[in-house]
C-alpha positions, 0 to 999 in steps of 0.5 A, spaced: 883 472 771 882 476 765 884 482 768 891 479 771 892 476 764 891 483 761 896 487 766 901 482 764 900 483 757 900 491 758 906 491 763 910 487 757 909 492 752 910 498 756 916 496 760 919 490 757 925 490 761 921 490 768 918 484 771 910 485 772 908 484 779 900 484 778 896 485 785 889 484 787 885 485 793 878 482 795 874 483 801 874 477 806 869 480 811 867 487 812 874 488 816 878 483 813 882 483 806 886 479 802 891 481 798 894 477 792 900 478 788 900 474 781 906 470 778 906 468 770 910 461 768 909 461 760 902 461 759 900 459 767 898 465 772 898 463 779 898 466 786 905 468 788 904 471 795 897 472 799 896 476 805 890 477 809 889 483 813 885 486 818 882 493 817 882 497 824 880 504 825 887 508 827 884 510 834 884 502 835 892 502 834 897 504 839 903 509 838 908 503 838 904 499 833 903 506 828 911 507 829 912 500 827 908 500 821 911 506 819 918 503 820 916 497 816 913 501 810 920 505 809 924 498 809 920 496 803 920 501 799 
């Protein structure tokens, strides 16, 4: 949690007009990760969003899945 707190402080100093959205990743198993986005209210840091993702080799995805992934990535930028 210290690192996330430091991330908020650095973001406040370097980018005072923006909202910091620190993230962290943690392996759950060998082929699953959890991604966390943190939020800050006053002096309290909480998990704003959490997602779990299965890591798979590219050859285990269909062309349609890869196409859908590429489209969704473009929509979020």
